[in-house]
MARTI-523155 format. One line per 5 residues: number of its first residue (from 1); their letters; for each residue x, z negated, y of N, C-alpha, C. Coordinates in nm, 4 decimals, padded with zeros to 6 digits, always signed. Example, Ala and Ser with C-alpha at 12.3 -4.5 7.8 and 13.67 -1.06 7.14 Angstrom:
// residues 2
1> as> +01.3190:-00.7800:-00.5690:+01.2300:-00.7800:-00.4500:+01.3200:-00.7800:-00.3300  +01.2850:-00.7080:-00.2250:+01.3670:-00.7140:-00.1060:+01.2900:-00.7870:+00.0030
This chain:
// residues 174
1> xxxxx> +00.7321:+01.4481:+01.2093:+00.7821:+01.3131:+01.1909:+00.7425:+01.2624:+01.0530  +00.8377:+01.2102:+00.9832:+00.8131:+01.1480:+00.8545:+00.8025:+00.9982:+00.8748  +00.7072:+00.9384:+00.8054:+00.6913:+00.7932:+00.8131:+00.7168:+00.7357:+00.6741  +00.7921:+00.6302:+00.6691:+00.8256:+00.5679:+00.5413:+00.7149:+00.4712:+00.4986  +00.7187:+00.4357:+00.3708:+00.6256:+00.3341:+00.3209:+00.6474:+00.2030:+00.3958
6> xxxxx> +00.7716:+00.1691:+00.4212:+00.8023:+00.0488:+00.4986:+00.7316:+00.0537:+00.6343  +00.7489:+00.1649:+00.7066:+00.6890:+00.1791:+00.8398:+00.5365:+00.1755:+00.8357  +00.4783:+00.2229:+00.7274:+00.3330:+00.2263:+00.7145:+00.2730:+00.0903:+00.6813  +00.3558:-00.0028:+00.6352:+00.3029:-00.1311:+00.5883:+00.3591:-00.2506:+00.6658  +00.4874:-00.2712:+00.6606:+00.5475:-00.3987:+00.7028:+00.5296:-00.4301:+00.8520
11> xxxxx> +00.5631:-00.3411:+00.9455:+00.5498:-00.3785:+01.0870:+00.4062:-00.4157:+01.1274  +00.3084:-00.3426:+01.0773:+00.1688:-00.3734:+01.1124:+00.1242:-00.5055:+01.0509  +00.1694:-00.5327:+00.9298:+00.1335:-00.6608:+00.8694:+00.1967:-00.7768:+00.9457  +00.3207:-00.7599:+00.9882:+00.3832:-00.8645:+01.0697:+00.3087:-00.8843:+01.2016  +00.2637:-00.7763:+01.2610:+00.1873:-00.7841:+01.3864:+00.0589:-00.8639:+01.3664
16> xxxxx> -00.0133:-00.8349:+01.2605:-00.1422:-00.9022:+01.2375:-00.1216:-01.0450:+01.1871  -00.0200:-01.0691:+01.1067:+00.0100:-01.2074:+01.0645:+00.0358:-01.2939:+01.1879  +00.1131:-01.2421:+01.2836:+00.1400:-01.3166:+01.4079:+00.0110:-01.3408:+01.4855  -00.0765:-01.2401:+01.4895:-00.2039:-01.2552:+01.5606:-00.2926:-01.3589:+01.4916  -00.2988:-01.3566:+01.3592:-00.3808:-01.4548:+01.2865:-00.3244:-01.5954:+01.3081
21> xxxxx> -00.1922:-01.6074:+01.3144:-00.1327:-01.7392:+01.3416:-00.1784:-01.7907:+01.4783  -00.1826:-01.7018:+01.5773:-00.2306:-01.7412:+01.7102:-00.3800:-01.7743:+01.7067  -00.4552:-01.7076:+01.6203:-00.5968:-01.7430:+01.6042:-00.6099:-01.8846:+01.5487  -00.5238:-01.9196:+01.4547:-00.5252:-02.0566:+01.4019:-00.4891:-02.1545:+01.5132  -00.3911:-02.1193:+01.5972:-00.3582:-02.2040:+01.7133:-00.4822:-02.2268:+01.7991
26> xxxxx> -00.5549:-02.1197:+01.8270:-00.6737:-02.1292:+01.9126:-00.7849:-02.2086:+01.8449  -00.7976:-02.1937:+01.7147:-00.8986:-02.2704:+01.6412:-00.8664:-02.4192:+01.6456  -00.7396:-02.4522:+01.6268:-00.6968:-02.5925:+01.6315:-00.7198:-02.6492:+01.7717  -00.6806:-02.5746:+01.8740:-00.7004:-02.6199:+02.0122:-00.8493:-02.6365:+02.0426  -00.9318:-02.5450:+01.9934:-01.0768:-02.5538:+02.0135:-01.1299:-02.6854:+01.9549
31> xxxxx> -01.0861:-02.7182:+01.8357:-01.1311:-02.8431:+01.7734:-01.0879:-02.9640:+01.8560  -00.9641:-02.9614:+01.9026:-00.9134:-03.0735:+01.9829:-00.9868:-03.0832:+02.1164  -01.0125:-02.9702:+02.1807:-01.0777:-02.9683:+02.3120:-01.2256:-03.0052:+02.3061  -01.2919:-02.9688:+02.1973:-01.4372:-02.9891:+02.1885:-01.4771:-03.1069:+02.1008  -01.3791:-03.1668:+02.0336:-01.4124:-03.2762:+01.9422:-01.4729:-03.2270:+01.8114
36> xxxxx> -01.4593:-03.1001:+01.7852:-01.5097:-03.0432:+01.6598:-01.4186:-03.0866:+01.5458  -01.4771:-03.1308:+01.4370:-01.3973:-03.1700:+01.3212:-01.3276:-03.0451:+01.2653  -01.1980:-03.0535:+01.2361:-01.1252:-02.9371:+01.1847:-01.1919:-02.8710:+01.0641  -01.2492:-02.9526:+00.9755:-01.3114:-02.8943:+00.8560:-01.4318:-02.8050:+00.8893  -01.4911:-02.8228:+01.0092:-01.6015:-02.7352:+01.0493:-01.5529:-02.5932:+01.0743
41> xxxxx> -01.4299:-02.5783:+01.1200:-01.3731:-02.4450:+01.1416:-01.3013:-02.3972:+01.0154  -01.2201:-02.4821:+00.9579:-01.1432:-02.4448:+00.8384:-01.2376:-02.4051:+00.7245  -01.3508:-02.4713:+00.7158:-01.4488:-02.4421:+00.6112:-01.5615:-02.3500:+00.6542  -01.5513:-02.2944:+00.7747:-01.6596:-02.2108:+00.8285:-01.6803:-02.0845:+00.7448  -01.8070:-02.0481:+00.7303:-01.8468:-01.9270:+00.6582:-01.9437:-01.8489:+00.7454
46> xxxxx> -01.9406:-01.7177:+00.7336:-02.0383:-01.6361:+00.8066:-02.1755:-01.6462:+00.7425  -02.1764:-01.6606:+00.6120:-02.2997:-01.6741:+00.5352:-02.2663:-01.7584:+00.4123  -02.3649:-01.8254:+00.3587:-02.3427:-01.9250:+00.2536:-02.2604:-01.8744:+00.1349  -02.2836:-01.7505:+00.0925:-02.2144:-01.7022:-00.0269:-02.0798:-01.6351:+00.0024  -02.0311:-01.6508:+00.1249:-01.9022:-01.5934:+00.1630:-01.7971:-01.7037:+00.1638
51> xxxxx> -01.6744:-01.6669:+00.1327:-01.5674:-01.7662:+00.1305:-01.5277:-01.8064:+00.2733  -01.4711:-01.9276:+00.2893:-01.4475:-01.9852:+00.4230:-01.3265:-01.9274:+00.4967  -01.3165:-01.9672:+00.6223:-01.2056:-01.9291:+00.7093:-01.0715:-01.9513:+00.6401  -01.0543:-02.0661:+00.5768:-00.9267:-02.0971:+00.5112:-00.8925:-01.9942:+00.4040  -00.9928:-01.9471:+00.3327:-00.9711:-01.8450:+00.2298:-00.9298:-01.7129:+00.2934
56> xxxxx> -00.9893:-01.6800:+00.4073:-00.9547:-01.5551:+00.4754:-00.8083:-01.5572:+00.5177  -00.7631:-01.6705:+00.5706:-00.6229:-01.6838:+00.6112:-00.5325:-01.6767:+00.4881  -00.5694:-01.7467:+00.3820:-00.4927:-01.7418:+00.2570:-00.4782:-01.5978:+00.2096  -00.5843:-01.5209:+00.2179:-00.5819:-01.3825:+00.1691:-00.4999:-01.2906:+00.2576  -00.4797:-01.3269:+00.3825:-00.3860:-01.2494:+00.4653:-00.2466:-01.2578:+00.4042
61> xxxxx> -00.2103:-01.3730:+00.3544:-00.0827:-01.3887:+00.2853:-00.0851:-01.3138:+00.1513  -00.1942:-01.3266:+00.0769:-00.2027:-01.2668:-00.0567:-00.1944:-01.1142:-00.0531  -00.2544:-01.0536:+00.0483:-00.2591:-00.9069:+00.0534:-00.1492:-00.8470:+00.1406  -00.0571:-00.9301:+00.1867:+00.0622:-00.8805:+00.2575:+00.1829:-00.9127:+00.1694  +00.2407:-01.0298:+00.1856:+00.3552:-01.0677:+00.1043:+00.3191:-01.0710:-00.0445
66> xxxxx> +00.2018:-01.1200:-00.0768:+00.1593:-01.1245:-00.2169:+00.1548:-00.9865:-00.2802  +00.1159:-00.8867:-00.2018:+00.1126:-00.7491:-00.2534:+00.2540:-00.6976:-00.2788  +00.3466:-00.7308:-00.1908:+00.4868:-00.6908:-00.2108:+00.5417:-00.7589:-00.3361  +00.5146:-00.8874:-00.3503:+00.5589:-00.9600:-00.4701:+00.4995:-00.8980:-00.5959  +00.3746:-00.8547:-00.5881:+00.3079:-00.7934:-00.7023:+00.3728:-00.6601:-00.7396
71> xxxxx> +00.4069:-00.5806:-00.6396:+00.4733:-00.4534:-00.6679:+00.6071:-00.4795:-00.7370  +00.6776:-00.5805:-00.6930:+00.8051:-00.6156:-00.7576:+00.7852:-00.6487:-00.9052  +00.6747:-00.7167:-00.9352:+00.6452:-00.7580:-01.0727:+00.5718:-00.6513:-01.1530  +00.5051:-00.5599:-01.0833:+00.4293:-00.4547:-01.1510:+00.2842:-00.4880:-01.1762  +00.2400:-00.6045:-01.1293:+00.0996:-00.6425:-01.1507:+00.0534:-00.7349:-01.0373
76> xxxxx> -00.0693:-00.7119:-00.9928:-00.1332:-00.7988:-00.8941:-00.2551:-00.8609:-00.9598  -00.2589:-00.9928:-00.9611:-00.3741:-01.0679:-01.0087:-00.4118:-01.1630:-00.8967  -00.5362:-01.1571:-00.8485:-00.5752:-01.2449:-00.7379:-00.5497:-01.3923:-00.7691  -00.4990:-01.4626:-00.6703:-00.4734:-01.6055:-00.6837:-00.6058:-01.6819:-00.6841  -00.6207:-01.7688:-00.7810:-00.7400:-01.8532:-00.7880:-00.7127:-01.9936:-00.7336
81> xxxxx> -00.5934:-02.0119:-00.6769:-00.5606:-02.1409:-00.6155:-00.6529:-02.1640:-00.4964  -00.6951:-02.2883:-00.4758:-00.7827:-02.3153:-00.3614:-00.7103:-02.2880:-00.2298  -00.7865:-02.2512:-00.1274:-00.7240:-02.2276:+00.0033:-00.6824:-02.3601:+00.0667  -00.5953:-02.3529:+00.1667:-00.5531:-02.4759:+00.2359:-00.6737:-02.5497:+00.2957  -00.6580:-02.6804:+00.3080:-00.7661:-02.7632:+00.3610:-00.7354:-02.8184:+00.4993
86> xxxxx> -00.6186:-02.7820:+00.5551:-00.5822:-02.8344:+00.6867:-00.5004:-02.7308:+00.7636  -00.4766:-02.7619:+00.8909:-00.4018:-02.6690:+00.9761:-00.2628:-02.6433:+00.9202  -00.1961:-02.7482:+00.8751:-00.0600:-02.7340:+00.8235:-00.0552:-02.6361:+00.7068  -00.1535:-02.6422:+00.6206:-00.1584:-02.5510:+00.5070:-00.1813:-02.4065:+00.5491  -00.2642:-02.3874:+00.6525:-00.2881:-02.2518:+00.7040:-00.1603:-02.1951:+00.7655
91> xxxxx> -00.0927:-02.2785:+00.8460:+00.0336:-02.2352:+00.9065:+00.1372:-02.2031:+00.7980  +00.1409:-02.2839:+00.6954:+00.2381:-02.2618:+00.5873:+00.2168:-02.1243:+00.5224  +00.0933:-02.0879:+00.4942:+00.0641:-01.9568:+00.4342:+00.1113:-01.8437:+00.5254  +00.0805:-01.8552:+00.6545:+00.1163:-01.7488:+00.7489:+00.2672:-01.7424:+00.7726  +00.3316:-01.8577:+00.7816:+00.4763:-01.8606:+00.8027:+00.5499:-01.8072:+00.6795
96> xxxxx> +00.4984:-01.8387:+00.5625:+00.5561:-01.7861:+00.4387:+00.5433:-01.6339:+00.4347  +00.4273:-01.5831:+00.4731:+00.4071:-01.4383:+00.4760:+00.5036:-01.3728:+00.5733  +00.5159:-01.4295:+00.6923:+00.6053:-01.3728:+00.7942:+00.7494:-01.3686:+00.7441  +00.7984:-01.4802:+00.6949:+00.9368:-01.4871:+00.6475:+00.9607:-01.3903:+00.5318  +00.8671:-01.3852:+00.4403:+00.8821:-01.2957:+00.3259:+00.8785:-01.1489:+00.3651
101> xxxxx> +00.7894:-01.1126:+00.4559:+00.7811:-00.9737:+00.5013:+00.9061:-00.9345:+00.5796  +00.9574:-01.0268:+00.6602:+01.0789:-00.9979:+00.7363:+01.1986:-00.9748:+00.6446  +01.1957:-01.0292:+00.5247:+01.3065:-01.0142:+00.4304:+01.2998:-00.8837:+00.3504  +01.1876:-00.8142:+00.3577:+01.1726:-00.6869:+00.2852:+01.2529:-00.5796:+00.3583  +01.3297:-00.5038:+00.2834:+01.4103:-00.3978:+00.3453:+01.3430:-00.2615:+00.3284
106> xxxxx> +01.3828:-00.1705:+00.4144:+01.3338:-00.0332:+00.4031:+01.3771:+00.0270:+00.2701  +01.4973:-00.0037:+00.2272:+01.5474:+00.0497:+00.0999:+01.4642:-00.0018:-00.0177  +01.4302:-00.1291:-00.0159:+01.3469:-00.1828:-00.1239:+01.2122:-00.1122:-00.1271  +01.1504:-00.0958:-00.0105:+01.0202:-00.0278:-00.0039:+01.0314:+00.1163:-00.0532  +01.1382:+00.1855:-00.0156:+01.1577:+00.3232:-00.0619:+01.1678:+00.3268:-00.2145
111> xxxxx> +01.2278:+00.2247:-00.2721:+01.2399:+00.2161:-00.4172:+01.1081:+00.1923:-00.4893  +01.0062:+00.1488:-00.4174:+00.8740:+00.1267:-00.4777:+00.8000:+00.2577:-00.5049  +00.8290:+00.3601:-00.4289:+00.7528:+00.4856:-00.4350:+00.7539:+00.5414:-00.5775  +00.6340:+00.5637:-00.6283:+00.6165:+00.6188:-00.7626:+00.6140:+00.5148:-00.8729  +00.6476:+00.3909:-00.8412:+00.6511:+00.2844:-00.9417:+00.5095:+00.2525:-00.9891
116> xxxxx> +00.4923:+00.2383:-01.1204:+00.3629:+00.2003:-01.1775:+00.3373:+00.0526:-01.1526  +00.2148:+00.0236:-01.1179:+00.1710:-00.1155:-01.1097:+00.0226:-00.1222:-01.1350  -00.0263:-00.2413:-01.1620:-00.1679:-00.2586:-01.1948:-00.2283:-00.3762:-01.1195  -00.3573:-00.3605:-01.0888:-00.4403:-00.4717:-01.0447:-00.5104:-00.5200:-01.1709  -00.5036:-00.6502:-01.1962:-00.5714:-00.7070:-01.3136:-00.6504:-00.8302:-01.2712
121> xxxxx> -00.7762:-00.8314:-01.3108:-00.8592:-00.9501:-01.2889:-00.9689:-00.9503:-01.3933  -00.9698:-01.0553:-01.4746:-01.0620:-01.0668:-01.5870:-01.0489:-00.9413:-01.6729  -01.1579:-00.8667:-01.6929:-01.1540:-00.7463:-01.7768:-01.1202:-00.6197:-01.6990  -01.0975:-00.6322:-01.5700:-01.0705:-00.5151:-01.4857:-00.9199:-00.4889:-01.4790  -00.8828:-00.3661:-01.5093:-00.7452:-00.3203:-01.4943:-00.7510:-00.1902:-01.4161
126> xxxxx> -00.6816:-00.1871:-01.3040:-00.6784:-00.0677:-01.2192:-00.5338:-00.0217:-01.2064  -00.5003:+00.0964:-01.2605:-00.3631:+00.1451:-01.2495:-00.3380:+00.2116:-01.1134  -00.2204:+00.1883:-01.0592:-00.1816:+00.2446:-00.9294:-00.0349:+00.2869:-00.9341  +00.0039:+00.3706:-00.8397:+00.1444:+00.3769:-00.8023:+00.1592:+00.2677:-00.6968  +00.2811:+00.2219:-00.6767:+00.3039:+00.1146:-00.5800:+00.2523:+00.1520:-00.4419
131> xxxxx> +00.2825:+00.2762:-00.3971:+00.2403:+00.3155:-00.2632:+00.0883:+00.3240:-00.2511  +00.0209:+00.3702:-00.3553:-00.1254:+00.3757:-00.3492:-00.1868:+00.2368:-00.3540  -00.1255:+00.1466:-00.4293:-00.1728:+00.0091:-00.4296:-00.1595:-00.0524:-00.2902  -00.0421:-00.0376:-00.2303:-00.0185:-00.0976:-00.0989:-00.1079:-00.0371:+00.0086  -00.1233:+00.0952:+00.0079:-00.1958:+00.1626:+00.1158:-00.3471:+00.1686:+00.0953
136> xxxxx> -00.3931:+00.1763:-00.0297:-00.5375:+00.1942:-00.0509:-00.6081:+00.0712:-00.1046  -00.5325:-00.0299:-00.1438:-00.5948:-00.1523:-00.1948:-00.5517:-00.2747:-00.1139  -00.4225:-00.3033:-00.1114:-00.3755:-00.4246:-00.0439:-00.3988:-00.4185:+00.1070  -00.3638:-00.3058:+00.1686:-00.3770:-00.2968:+00.3143:-00.5223:-00.3079:+00.3612  -00.6182:-00.2367:+00.2999:-00.7574:-00.2570:+00.3428:-00.8042:-00.4016:+00.3217
141> xxxxx> -00.7640:-00.4632:+00.2116:-00.8002:-00.6033:+00.1889:-00.7379:-00.6941:+00.2941  -00.6130:-00.6687:+00.3283:-00.5436:-00.7465:+00.4317:-00.6218:-00.7426:+00.5635  -00.6585:-00.6224:+00.6066:-00.7318:-00.6094:+00.7329:-00.8731:-00.6673:+00.7234  -00.9370:-00.6548:+00.6083:-01.0688:-00.7137:+00.5889:-01.0639:-00.8650:+00.6119  -00.9661:-00.9319:+00.5500:-00.9587:-01.0775:+00.5607:-00.9149:-01.1227:+00.7001
146> xxxxx> -00.8252:-01.0475:+00.7632:-00.7856:-01.0804:+00.9010:-00.9047:-01.0646:+00.9953  -00.9806:-00.9580:+00.9778:-01.0990:-00.9345:+01.0605:-01.2037:-01.0419:+01.0372  -01.2241:-01.0797:+00.9132:-01.3232:-01.1825:+00.8814:-01.2824:-01.3169:+00.9412  -01.1539:-01.3497:+00.9369:-01.1071:-01.4741:+01.0009:-01.1387:-01.4706:+01.1499  -01.1087:-01.3591:+01.2149:-01.1397:-01.3429:+01.3575:-01.2904:-01.3592:+01.3808
151> xxxxx> -01.3709:-01.2895:+01.3014:-01.5166:-01.2940:+01.3186:-01.5730:-01.4342:+01.3016  -01.5188:-01.5087:+01.2061:-01.5642:-01.6470:+01.1864:-01.5412:-01.7316:+01.3114  -01.4263:-01.7118:+01.3744:-01.3970:-01.7891:+01.4957:-01.4853:-01.7460:+01.6122  -01.5082:-01.6174:+01.6253:-01.5987:-01.5679:+01.7317:-01.7388:-01.6248:+01.7109  -01.7834:-01.6243:+01.5874:-01.9179:-01.6744:+01.5561:-01.9301:-01.8227:+01.5882
156> xxxxx> -01.8187:-01.8947:+01.5817:-01.8180:-02.0383:+01.6118:-01.7991:-02.0652:+01.7603  -01.7943:-01.9598:+01.8416:-01.7900:-01.9770:+01.9854:-01.6520:-01.9818:+02.0487  -01.5472:-01.9529:+01.9738:-01.4137:-01.9523:+02.0342:-01.4033:-01.8381:+02.1337  -01.3340:-01.8634:+02.2411:-01.3145:-01.7643:+02.3478:-01.1960:-01.6749:+02.3105  -01.2216:-01.5820:+02.2218:-01.1197:-01.4869:+02.1792:-01.1767:-01.3469:+02.1940
161> xxxxx> -01.0878:-01.2509:+02.2043:-01.1302:-01.1123:+02.2195:-01.0466:-01.0200:+02.1324  -01.0689:-00.8921:+02.1500:-01.0055:-00.7901:+02.0670:-00.8530:-00.8026:+02.0655  -00.7930:-00.8287:+02.1801:-00.6471:-00.8374:+02.1852:-00.5942:-00.9586:+02.1081  -00.6781:-01.0605:+02.0891:-00.6381:-01.1728:+02.0045:-00.6265:-01.1283:+01.8590  -00.7072:-01.0316:+01.8187:-00.6970:-00.9764:+01.6839:-00.5796:-00.8798:+01.6731
166> xxxxx> -00.5668:-00.7914:+01.7713:-00.4644:-00.6865:+01.7678:-00.3237:-00.7454:+01.7767  -00.3069:-00.8494:+01.8557:-00.1748:-00.9069:+01.8728:-00.0862:-00.8186:+01.9596  +00.0435:-00.8237:+01.9369:+00.1394:-00.7507:+02.0177:+00.1706:-00.6146:+01.9562  +00.1193:-00.5064:+02.0172:+00.1503:-00.3732:+01.9634:+00.2986:-00.3389:+01.9814  +00.3447:-00.2476:+01.8993:+00.4837:-00.2018:+01.9080:+00.4898:-00.0844:+02.0054
171> xxxx> +00.5362:-00.1112:+02.1247:+00.5387:-00.0078:+02.2288:+00.6742:+00.0620:+02.2334  +00.6710:+00.1788:+02.2894:+00.7922:+00.2588:+02.3076:+00.8883:+00.1840:+02.3991  +01.0129:+00.1772:+02.3569:+01.1125:+00.1150:+02.4429:+01.1720:+00.2208:+02.5357  +01.2180:+00.1758:+02.6503:+01.2655:+00.2692:+02.7520:+01.3880:+00.3456:+02.7116
């Protein structure tokens, strides 16, 4: 069986984007149910020098749709824009990622294979092929930030489990 670059990236990112959106739903409901101020969750950190929940959600967008946009342009530079400060902003990032990923075609992804692109940040320049950037840089970062968002909510006492992170797997149809 041959697997395409599209199959290796887009469906799984859509699955996890949907799961992270449901995590935001649960975080919002938790705040409403417990009287917790939204900024306590949106700004939550696992440790003082780590970026907050809102940044983790923002980076799910940056390392999914943002990575595709970067391949189109030939360069990825991390966004220094501040993360959203409210639920609406978090939903906007995730909904934008979903819509953008759904618009990516298999043909476009196939056209990325072998294309030169670079990661650039300050004095660091890392050359990649598009497929190596997506699979060895963007995808691990995407899962890191999705996992960290999940972990932040677990640490804050939300009643979530592994399937809340995994979301809806793509099962064999009859």
